[in-house]
C-alpha positions in Angstrom: -5.0 -44.7 11.2 -4.0 -44.8 15.1 -1.7 -48.1 15.7 -0.5 -48.7 12.3 2.9 -48.6 11.4 4.7 -45.6 10.8 7.9 -46.8 9.4 10.7 -50.0 10.6 14.0 -49.3 10.4 16.5 -52.2 9.4 20.6 -51.9 9.5 22.1 -53.8 7.2 25.7 -54.9 6.6 26.1 -54.2 3.0 23.4 -51.3 2.0 24.2 -52.3 -1.7 23.6 -56.2 -1.4 20.4 -55.2 0.5 18.9 -52.1 -1.8 19.2 -55.0 -5.0 17.7 -57.7 -2.9 14.7 -55.5 -1.2 14.1 -52.8 -3.9 12.8 -55.0 -6.6 11.0 -57.3 -3.7 9.1 -54.0 -2.5 8.2 -53.1 -5.3 6.4 -56.5 -6.1 4.7 -55.3 -2.9 3.8 -52.0 -4.4 6.2 -49.9 -2.3 8.4 -47.1 -4.2 11.1 -45.7 -3.4 10.6 -42.8 -1.4 14.1 -41.2 0.6 17.5 -42.6 -1.1 20.7 -41.1 0.5 24.5 -42.1 1.1 23.6 -44.4 4.5 20.2 -45.2 3.6 16.9 -45.6 1.8 13.6 -46.2 2.2 10.4 -47.2 0.3 6.9 -45.9 1.3 3.1 -47.8 0.6 0.2 -45.6 1.7 1.0 -44.4 4.9 3.8 -47.3 6.0 7.5 -47.3 5.5 10.4 -49.2 5.5 14.2 -47.5 6.2 17.4 -49.8 5.6 20.7 -47.6 6.6 24.5 -49.0 6.5 25.5 -50.2 10.3 28.4 -48.2 11.1 32.0 -50.3 10.7 32.7 -50.4 14.4 29.0 -52.5 14.5 29.9 -55.2 12.1 31.4 -57.8 14.2 28.4 -59.5 16.0 26.2 -60.8 13.1 22.3 -61.1 12.8 20.6 -63.7 14.1 16.7 -63.8 14.5 16.9 -66.4 17.3 18.2 -63.8 19.5 16.2 -61.4 21.1 14.6 -58.6 18.7 13.2 -59.2 15.9 12.7 -62.7 14.6 11.0 -61.8 10.7 8.5 -59.0 8.5 5.8 -60.9 6.9 3.8 -59.2 4.6 0.5 -59.9 2.9 0.9 -61.3 -1.0 -2.9 -61.1 -1.6 -3.1 -64.0 -4.0 -1.7 -67.7 -4.2 -0.4 -66.7 -7.6 1.4 -63.7 -6.2 3.3 -65.8 -3.8 3.7 -68.3 -6.2 5.6 -65.7 -8.8 7.6 -64.1 -6.5 8.4 -67.8 -5.2 9.8 -68.1 -9.2 11.3 -65.0 -9.2 13.1 -65.5 -5.6 14.7 -68.9 -6.9 15.7 -67.2 -10.2 18.0 -64.8 -8.0 19.6 -67.8 -6.4 17.3 -67.2 -2.8 17.2 -70.3 -0.9 13.4 -70.7 -0.1 13.4 -71.7 3.7 11.0 -74.9 4.9 11.5 -76.4 1.2 10.2 -79.8 1.7 6.9 -78.2 3.4 6.9 -75.4 0.9 3.9 -73.8 0.3 2.2 -74.6 3.5 5.5 -74.6 5.9 2.8 -72.2 8.0 0.2 -75.1 8.6 -2.2 -76.7 5.8 -4.6 -73.7 5.8 -1.6 -71.2 5.1 -0.2 -70.3 1.7 2.9 -68.6 2.2 6.8 -68.5 0.9 9.6 -67.6 4.2 13.1 -66.7 2.6 16.1 -64.4 3.9 17.6 -61.4 3.0 20.8 -60.8 2.7 21.3 -60.1 6.4 19.5 -63.6 7.0 16.3 -62.0 8.7 13.5 -64.4 7.7 10.7 -62.3 5.0 7.3 -64.1 4.5 4.6 -63.4 2.1 1.9 -64.9 2.9 -1.9 -65.1 0.0 -5.1 -64.3 1.6 
């Protein structure tokens, strides 16, 4: 397991919104709730976990933007094209905007099947088929 990710920690503007968004999405991807406390929550799959922590109020004034220095996006293996299509449908039902809609599901190129969207803080998320 040397070299694999241990965990990712993401600070969020609104923990309640992030729990609702990421909870169902990560569940779809096979993650389970791992830890839960007043200011955060984590989800685990195998030995990798993702943590979401409420940002302190004094740091809420500068919004996240994926084009600035730092994290651009998170990409997850989705397995099949059917899974990507199912998640895309669920995202639309939840009112989540699909990015690059005019090129979906081939926004990454003619041989790359994926859905791209944003979380409540506008971080780009990608789920790709094998």
